[in-house]
Rosetta silent file (secondary structure, phi, psi, omega in degrees, C-alpha in Angstrom):
SEQUENCE: MVFPSPHRKGQSPRHPSSVVKITAPMPLETLTGSAYQGGNLGQVQGITMKTLSVCVYCGARPGIDPAYMAAATDLGRALAEADMRLVYGAGDVGIMGAVARAAQSARGETFGVIPAHLMAWEVGKRDLTTFIVTETMHERKKVMFMNADAVVVLPGGAGSLDEFFEVLTWRQLGLHHKPIYLLDIAGYWQPLIALIDHVIAQGFAEENIKGFIETADDVDGVMAKLTALATPAG
SCORE:     score description
SCORE:     0.000 S_00000001
   1 L     0.000  138.916  179.918   16.469    7.592    2.647 S_00000001
   2 E  -120.679  130.730 -178.896   15.878    4.432    0.594 S_00000001
   3 E  -125.820  157.108  176.906   18.544    1.809    0.080 S_00000001
   4 L   -61.701  144.395  177.226   18.613   -1.513   -1.792 S_00000001
   5 L  -105.398  127.987 -176.107   17.500   -4.473    0.312 S_00000001
   6 L   -72.180  154.260  175.972   19.641   -7.612    0.061 S_00000001
   7 L  -125.263  158.209  177.586   18.149  -10.986   -0.859 S_00000001
   8 L   -62.676  147.980 -179.236   19.267  -14.489   -0.206 S_00000001
   9 L   -56.640  127.884  178.515   21.587  -15.950   -2.816 S_00000001
  10 L    85.839   -7.636 -178.334   19.575  -17.407   -5.652 S_00000001
  11 L   -80.436  136.941  179.065   16.330  -15.889   -4.458 S_00000001
  12 L  -125.149   84.543 -175.903   14.163  -14.207   -7.101 S_00000001
  13 L   -68.733  153.677  177.154   11.427  -12.294   -5.262 S_00000001
  14 L   -76.434  -22.118 -172.500    8.219  -11.215   -6.961 S_00000001
  15 L  -115.873  134.046  174.637    8.354   -7.800   -5.304 S_00000001
  16 L   -59.447  151.460 -175.314   11.031   -5.085   -5.538 S_00000001
  17 L  -117.573  153.268  175.891   12.685   -4.358   -2.196 S_00000001
  18 E  -153.015  157.525  175.461   13.648   -1.256   -0.336 S_00000001
  19 E  -119.892  129.509  178.513   14.960   -0.116    3.038 S_00000001
  20 E  -120.440  130.858  177.762   13.639    3.075    4.610 S_00000001
  21 E  -122.409  124.495  176.752   15.260    4.649    7.643 S_00000001
  22 L   -87.751  109.348 -175.838   13.588    7.417    9.595 S_00000001
  23 L  -106.178   -5.309  179.149   16.449    9.564   10.864 S_00000001
  24 L  -154.775  158.394  178.023   14.428   12.644   11.886 S_00000001
  25 L   -55.026  135.473 -179.947   10.815   13.453   12.768 S_00000001
  26 L  -154.596  155.093  178.184    8.642   13.336    9.673 S_00000001
  27 L   -60.349  124.789 -178.300    4.930   12.974    8.851 S_00000001
  28 L   -66.810  -18.651  175.750    4.165    9.266    9.001 S_00000001
  29 H   -60.843  -23.188  176.842    1.746    9.771    6.105 S_00000001
  30 H   -60.234  -34.603 -179.350    4.916    9.994    3.992 S_00000001
  31 H   -91.340  -21.822 -172.613    5.372    6.291    4.670 S_00000001
  32 H  -108.891  -37.019 -177.792    1.722    5.311    4.738 S_00000001
  33 L    64.916   26.619 -175.392   -0.195    7.546    2.363 S_00000001
  34 L  -159.842  165.677  173.356   -3.274    6.978    4.526 S_00000001
  35 L   -99.561 -172.937 -176.532   -5.092    7.739    7.736 S_00000001
  36 L   -54.547  -39.918 -177.102   -6.074    5.226   10.427 S_00000001
  37 L   -73.593  -13.841 -169.803   -8.973    3.952    8.325 S_00000001
  38 L  -105.684  105.353  163.571   -6.830    3.486    5.251 S_00000001
  39 L  -100.027 -132.435  175.034   -4.833    0.420    4.490 S_00000001
  40 L   -84.831  -19.460 -177.036   -5.097   -0.876    0.948 S_00000001
  41 L  -113.080   15.641  177.977   -8.838   -1.418    1.239 S_00000001
  42 L    60.231 -122.159 -178.987   -9.868    1.742    3.103 S_00000001
  43 L   -77.210   -0.971  175.011  -12.840    0.898    5.293 S_00000001
  44 L    75.774  -50.224 -174.203  -12.470   -2.740    4.129 S_00000001
  45 L   -71.380  126.451  171.074  -16.199   -3.457    3.818 S_00000001
  46 L    70.188   20.868 -178.898  -17.593   -3.559    0.283 S_00000001
  47 L  -102.610  141.637  176.321  -14.480   -2.237   -1.453 S_00000001
  48 L   -57.708  134.516 -172.582  -13.139   -3.677   -4.675 S_00000001
  49 L   -66.116  133.892  160.544  -10.223   -5.944   -3.797 S_00000001
  50 L  -117.494 -160.332  175.238   -6.611   -4.909   -4.072 S_00000001
  51 L   -69.677  123.615  178.611   -3.804   -6.695   -2.246 S_00000001
  52 L   -78.774  130.809  177.781   -4.938   -7.251    1.291 S_00000001
  53 E  -103.394  124.934 -174.796   -2.345   -6.206    3.865 S_00000001
  54 E  -117.485  117.344  177.100   -2.398   -8.148    7.113 S_00000001
  55 E   -83.937  121.794 -178.977   -0.623   -6.881   10.192 S_00000001
  56 E  -109.459  117.422  172.846    0.589   -9.798   12.333 S_00000001
  57 E   -94.921  134.924 -177.068    1.401   -9.233   15.987 S_00000001
  58 L  -167.210  169.195 -174.788    3.388  -12.060   17.516 S_00000001
  59 L   -75.471  150.262  173.318    6.188  -13.010   19.883 S_00000001
  60 L   -88.891    6.657  173.381    9.918  -12.532   19.420 S_00000001
  61 L  -120.315  159.776 -178.934   10.322  -15.884   21.188 S_00000001
  62 L   -79.502  -19.442 -174.610    9.252  -19.307   19.978 S_00000001
  63 L    76.606  172.454 -175.175    7.269  -20.230   23.077 S_00000001
  64 L   -82.126  -42.827 -175.812    7.130  -23.675   24.682 S_00000001
  65 L   -81.136  122.753  178.848    4.529  -25.391   22.522 S_00000001
  66 H   -57.994  -17.748 -178.961    5.862  -26.253   19.020 S_00000001
  67 H   -64.655  -25.794 -179.086    2.350  -25.538   17.717 S_00000001
  68 H   -67.941  -48.059  177.575    3.055  -21.813   17.970 S_00000001
  69 H   -65.255  -39.732  179.572    5.994  -21.857   15.572 S_00000001
  70 H   -61.422  -43.700  179.363    4.159  -24.247   13.274 S_00000001
  71 H   -64.334  -37.143  177.657    1.165  -21.906   13.122 S_00000001
  72 H   -62.910  -45.355  177.771    3.443  -18.953   12.343 S_00000001
  73 H   -60.552  -47.417 -179.333    5.020  -20.837    9.472 S_00000001
  74 H   -62.524  -38.952 -178.026    1.612  -21.919    8.166 S_00000001
  75 H   -67.790  -45.880  179.785    0.234  -18.359    8.414 S_00000001
  76 H   -58.965  -44.474  179.794    3.185  -16.776    6.592 S_00000001
  77 H   -64.756  -44.389 -177.589    2.932  -19.317    3.783 S_00000001
  78 H   -63.646  -39.969  177.190   -0.852  -18.983    3.558 S_00000001
  79 H   -61.049  -45.078  179.775   -0.734  -15.195    3.337 S_00000001
  80 H   -63.101  -44.384 -177.510    1.791  -15.374    0.501 S_00000001
  81 H   -66.731  -26.593  176.814   -0.140  -18.023   -1.375 S_00000001
  82 L   -88.565    5.091 -178.658   -3.290  -15.896   -1.095 S_00000001
  83 L    60.084   39.961  175.121   -1.333  -12.890   -2.457 S_00000001
  84 L  -105.331  139.689 -178.876   -1.782  -11.021    0.817 S_00000001
  85 E   -82.544  132.763  174.621    0.987   -8.740    2.088 S_00000001
  86 E   -87.240  124.614  172.284    2.515   -9.511    5.480 S_00000001
  87 E  -114.832  124.524 -176.943    3.006   -6.446    7.713 S_00000001
  88 E  -156.498 -173.291 -170.624    4.940   -7.189   10.882 S_00000001
  89 L   -82.754    8.913  168.295    7.670   -6.062   13.280 S_00000001
  90 L    68.260   15.820  175.785   10.637   -6.863   10.980 S_00000001
  91 L   -90.132  163.431  178.835   12.451   -9.212   13.380 S_00000001
  92 L  -121.308   29.639  179.417   14.060  -12.519   12.457 S_00000001
  93 L  -126.894  157.303  175.761   13.641  -14.278   15.809 S_00000001
  94 H    58.594 -147.446 -178.229   10.932  -16.351   17.428 S_00000001
  95 H   -66.078  -37.388 -179.085    7.465  -16.494   15.969 S_00000001
  96 H   -62.748  -37.797  177.359    7.916  -13.235   14.093 S_00000001
  97 H   -66.925  -40.125 -178.271   10.901  -14.596   12.253 S_00000001
  98 H   -63.537  -43.690 -177.224    9.054  -17.821   11.359 S_00000001
  99 H   -65.744  -39.395 -179.658    6.064  -16.036    9.845 S_00000001
 100 H   -68.755  -45.454 -179.285    8.303  -13.791    7.730 S_00000001
 101 H   -61.609  -38.299  179.838   10.613  -16.557    6.471 S_00000001
 102 H   -66.995  -40.910  178.513    7.589  -18.659    5.453 S_00000001
 103 H   -63.055  -42.337  177.868    6.059  -15.737    3.549 S_00000001
 104 H   -63.805  -41.886 -179.419    9.342  -15.116    1.782 S_00000001
 105 H   -61.744  -28.934  177.793    9.795  -18.773    0.911 S_00000001
 106 L   -94.503   15.770  174.802    6.403  -18.653   -0.784 S_00000001
 107 L    61.930   36.885  178.138    7.490  -15.493   -2.628 S_00000001
 108 L   -88.114  161.661  175.710    5.056  -13.271   -0.720 S_00000001
 109 L   -81.012  134.998 -178.274    5.320   -9.518   -0.202 S_00000001
 110 E  -128.061  140.751 -176.261    6.661   -8.531    3.222 S_00000001
 111 E  -134.551  106.098 -175.877    6.581   -5.161    4.955 S_00000001
 112 E  -113.863  143.412 -177.718    8.590   -4.897    8.183 S_00000001
 113 E  -133.635  125.741 -176.166    8.951   -2.046   10.663 S_00000001
 114 E  -143.067  138.849  175.109   11.473   -2.021   13.515 S_00000001
 115 E   -76.578  151.726 -175.246   12.871    0.680   15.826 S_00000001
 116 H   -55.979  -36.982 -175.241   16.603    1.255   15.739 S_00000001
 117 H   -72.273   -8.084  178.246   17.126    0.129   19.345 S_00000001
 118 H  -107.674    4.201 -178.499   15.730   -3.354   18.532 S_00000001
 119 L   -55.305  -43.027 -178.112   17.834   -3.983   15.416 S_00000001
 120 L   -82.447  -43.413 -175.193   20.297   -6.195   17.277 S_00000001
 121 L   -63.185  -46.070 -177.407   17.889   -7.666   19.865 S_00000001
 122 L   -99.595    7.073  178.147   15.238   -8.785   17.354 S_00000001
 123 L    54.033   71.794 -178.029   17.722   -9.274   14.473 S_00000001
 124 L   -47.850  127.622 -172.026   16.296   -6.806   11.982 S_00000001
 125 L   -96.445   93.855 -170.967   15.411   -8.689    8.820 S_00000001
 126 L   -77.010   -8.345 -177.299   16.816   -6.523    6.029 S_00000001
 127 L   -94.741   21.255  177.685   15.866   -8.794    3.122 S_00000001
 128 L   -76.034  164.902  176.123   12.154   -7.977    3.298 S_00000001
 129 L   -57.733  -49.446  175.554   10.276   -6.421    0.396 S_00000001
 130 E  -130.266  127.719 -177.835   10.080   -3.221    2.428 S_00000001
 131 E  -127.002  115.656 -176.159   12.188   -2.722    5.570 S_00000001
 132 E  -114.980  129.669  176.275   11.576    0.396    7.673 S_00000001
 133 E  -108.610  122.384  179.248   13.676    1.505   10.633 S_00000001
 134 E  -107.086  168.459  176.832   12.009    3.980   12.977 S_00000001
 135 L   -83.870  -29.497 -174.426   13.337    5.953   15.916 S_00000001
 136 L  -131.642  163.314  173.927   10.624    4.919   18.422 S_00000001
 137 H   -63.979  -39.242 -178.748    8.259    2.090   19.289 S_00000001
 138 H   -59.883  -44.724  177.884    5.312    4.463   18.808 S_00000001
 139 H   -62.501  -42.682 -179.757    6.335    5.147   15.208 S_00000001
 140 H   -56.648  -50.448 -176.107    6.796    1.420   14.578 S_00000001
 141 H   -64.634  -39.587 -177.397    3.290    0.554   15.790 S_00000001
 142 H   -69.644  -42.071 -179.625    1.650    3.383   13.904 S_00000001
 143 H   -65.444  -41.173  176.309    3.394    2.673   10.604 S_00000001
 144 H   -57.688  -51.657 -174.465    2.506   -1.026   10.896 S_00000001
 145 H   -67.334  -38.495 -176.361   -1.139   -0.398   11.636 S_00000001
 146 H   -73.279  -14.790  177.437   -1.608    2.332    9.037 S_00000001
 147 L  -100.883   15.475 -176.862   -0.249    0.020    6.343 S_00000001
 148 L  -126.331  155.090  175.944   -2.665   -2.823    7.169 S_00000001
 149 L  -104.547  -18.209 -178.396   -6.266   -3.679    6.462 S_00000001
 150 E  -154.774  158.318 -179.291   -6.661   -6.283    9.187 S_00000001
 151 E  -120.802  133.285  173.049   -4.825   -7.471   12.326 S_00000001
 152 E  -121.353  131.460 -179.001   -4.019  -11.062   13.264 S_00000001
 153 E  -112.629  106.662  173.951   -2.590  -11.773   16.729 S_00000001
 154 L   -83.112  168.528  175.682   -0.504  -14.919   17.092 S_00000001
 155 L   -52.832  140.857 -179.998    0.771  -16.043   20.506 S_00000001
 156 L  -168.925 -175.903 -177.367    3.149  -13.521   22.040 S_00000001
 157 L  -107.941 -141.591 -173.716    4.082  -11.693   25.234 S_00000001
 158 H   -59.325  -40.597 -179.673    3.844   -8.202   26.657 S_00000001
 159 H   -63.272  -42.308  179.075    4.654   -6.515   23.328 S_00000001
 160 H   -65.893  -39.507  177.255    1.915   -8.405   21.483 S_00000001
 161 H   -64.894  -39.788  176.822   -0.552   -7.596   24.267 S_00000001
 162 H   -59.193  -48.667 -179.744    0.413   -3.923   24.079 S_00000001
 163 H   -63.671  -43.293 -179.891   -0.230   -3.902   20.346 S_00000001
 164 H   -62.915  -49.427 -176.678   -3.486   -5.790   20.664 S_00000001
 165 H   -68.799  -28.421  176.141   -4.955   -3.573   23.369 S_00000001
 166 H   -63.648  -53.358 -177.992   -3.863   -0.431   21.532 S_00000001
 167 H   -70.145  -28.402  174.492   -5.719   -1.282   18.344 S_00000001
 168 H   -65.774  -41.172  177.993   -8.681   -2.601   20.369 S_00000001
 169 H   -65.432  -44.038  178.350   -8.848    0.744   22.210 S_00000001
 170 H   -60.303  -37.921  177.495   -8.622    2.666   18.944 S_00000001
 171 H   -65.968  -42.323  179.760  -11.492    0.524   17.590 S_00000001
 172 H   -60.432  -34.306 -177.214  -13.552    1.162   20.721 S_00000001
 173 L   -86.820   -0.363  177.764  -13.018    4.907   20.241 S_00000001
 174 L    79.244   18.665 -179.957  -14.091    4.723   16.583 S_00000001
 175 L   -80.185  -14.961  175.397  -10.667    5.573   15.182 S_00000001
 176 L  -157.322  168.869  178.539  -10.729    2.630   12.782 S_00000001
 177 L  -129.588   29.030 -178.052  -12.927   -0.188   11.558 S_00000001
 178 L   -82.001  139.225  178.433  -10.309   -2.794   10.822 S_00000001
 179 L   -66.057  146.062  179.004  -10.956   -6.408   11.870 S_00000001
 180 E  -124.237  118.257 -177.859   -8.906   -7.795   14.767 S_00000001
 181 E  -114.765  124.697  172.716   -8.428  -11.580   14.829 S_00000001
 182 E   -91.084  118.026  176.746   -7.006  -13.555   17.740 S_00000001
 183 E   -88.990   96.720 -166.771   -5.381  -16.698   16.397 S_00000001
 184 L   -86.791   65.444 -177.572   -6.064  -18.910   19.418 S_00000001
 185 H   -66.413  125.781  178.514   -3.467  -21.645   18.820 S_00000001
 186 H    51.956   34.186  178.260   -3.818  -24.458   21.379 S_00000001
 187 H    67.882   21.144 -175.529   -6.122  -22.221   23.434 S_00000001
 188 L   -58.361  -38.958 -174.122   -3.324  -19.708   24.079 S_00000001
 189 L   -91.082    7.825  179.721   -5.617  -16.671   24.150 S_00000001
 190 H   -61.867  -41.798  175.136   -8.371  -18.185   26.349 S_00000001
 191 H   -60.481  -33.998  178.479   -7.052  -16.423   29.503 S_00000001
 192 H   -68.503  -42.210  178.094   -7.102  -13.132   27.589 S_00000001
 193 H   -62.245  -40.277  177.883  -10.694  -13.714   26.477 S_00000001
 194 H   -64.938  -37.738  177.957  -11.580  -14.520   30.097 S_00000001
 195 H   -63.518  -43.030  178.941   -9.919  -11.294   31.225 S_00000001
 196 H   -63.162  -40.498  175.470  -11.975   -9.247   28.754 S_00000001
 197 H   -60.565  -39.131  178.818  -15.123  -10.953   30.068 S_00000001
 198 H   -65.199  -43.491  178.678  -14.036  -10.036   33.606 S_00000001
 199 H   -59.554  -42.526  178.703  -13.461   -6.398   32.627 S_00000001
 200 H   -64.861  -46.434 -177.103  -16.975   -6.285   31.157 S_00000001
 201 H   -62.848  -28.119 -178.553  -18.512   -8.017   34.175 S_00000001
 202 L   -92.179    5.880  171.700  -16.883   -5.494   36.525 S_00000001
 203 L    84.122   18.449 -178.866  -18.307   -2.555   34.598 S_00000001
 204 L  -100.804    1.065  175.230  -15.110   -1.251   32.963 S_00000001
 205 L  -159.513  154.955  177.319  -16.170   -1.897   29.381 S_00000001
 206 L   -79.841  156.608  179.179  -19.370   -2.358   27.429 S_00000001
 207 H   -59.052  -31.177 -175.141  -20.405   -5.790   26.167 S_00000001
 208 H   -67.812   -9.537  178.964  -19.960   -4.587   22.571 S_00000001
 209 H   -63.996  -28.231  178.381  -16.176   -4.492   22.962 S_00000001
 210 H   -68.117  -22.664  177.947  -16.226   -8.226   22.331 S_00000001
 211 H   -72.276  -12.303  179.718  -17.742   -7.543   18.924 S_00000001
 212 H   -87.477   -2.784 -176.021  -14.522   -5.845   17.892 S_00000001
 213 E  -125.065  135.036  171.316  -12.573   -9.107   18.257 S_00000001
 214 E  -120.130  147.816  179.289  -12.942  -12.369   16.330 S_00000001
 215 E  -116.452  153.381  174.034  -11.195  -15.600   17.213 S_00000001
 216 E  -140.291  140.606 -176.108   -9.986  -18.493   15.082 S_00000001
 217 L   -84.012  -18.060 -176.846   -8.657  -21.785   16.379 S_00000001
 218 L  -152.854  174.285 -177.311   -6.256  -22.409   13.507 S_00000001
 219 H   -65.333  -38.584  177.247   -4.647  -20.860   10.448 S_00000001
 220 H   -57.807  -40.843 -179.906   -7.306  -22.251    8.117 S_00000001
 221 H   -64.485  -44.312 -178.781   -9.961  -20.515   10.192 S_00000001
 222 H   -74.124  -31.470  177.771   -8.322  -17.109   10.137 S_00000001
 223 H   -67.581  -34.052  176.722   -7.485  -17.405    6.429 S_00000001
 224 H   -63.178  -39.477  177.736  -11.149  -18.094    5.691 S_00000001
 225 H   -65.271  -44.156  179.833  -12.021  -14.836    7.468 S_00000001
 226 H   -67.104  -38.796  177.327   -9.347  -12.903    5.610 S_00000001
 227 H   -61.652  -42.552  178.835  -10.359  -14.395    2.272 S_00000001
 228 H   -64.706  -36.335  179.388  -13.959  -13.367    2.882 S_00000001
 229 H   -65.011  -37.078 -174.888  -12.751   -9.890    3.788 S_00000001
 230 H   -86.735   -7.178 -178.064  -10.814   -9.592    0.556 S_00000001
 231 L   -74.393  125.240 -179.991  -13.610  -10.881   -1.673 S_00000001
 232 L   -56.792  137.784  178.690  -15.096   -8.062   -3.780 S_00000001
 233 L   -64.971  143.310  176.475  -18.660   -7.151   -2.849 S_00000001
 234 L    82.641    0.000    0.000  -21.289   -8.253   -5.357 S_00000001
């Protein structure tokens, strides 16, 4: 079912809005129109540019360091200004809320996915360009990923780590070829990088797993990577 999505008073978005609610099991391709490899750019490499869709994993809390919220705001604005679509978890709290509000303020396209049981907890943001309510967390993660061409991971907690390791595992298994970027604000992800090194050193992963992850120290750095990704070959 598709319903009108409300907008803030006086707001004139560039993109039409809709709300989709999954009330019964259904093929997720109905919502995505693609397989794991297919966002808007398919395999990403060497494809003529359309709108790049960027899935952002991030915390539903603001964190202690103000740099985290600042980076979220800068990223949301930068994606919109680069005409890239934000795909995220559809909440209006913490870092996730900051990145979405910034993208909206810059008149960017936003695509949010949230399970019904988190509507109150994460304050489901119904004024997005596209707002999807799923029955389960698994559906949420799959719809988000299948509608994206690249993944950016801002600071976050257990949920962000779950999302990161899931797409990293899928990449390791050859299920997709989408870039995964850790946005290492104030060195937040350094312990995670050290953990991955430890896993490799102890023989539980090959060295090449690190090649599936790229890091950037700031928003400008990750935007440079995304811009290069979106540049038409030739």
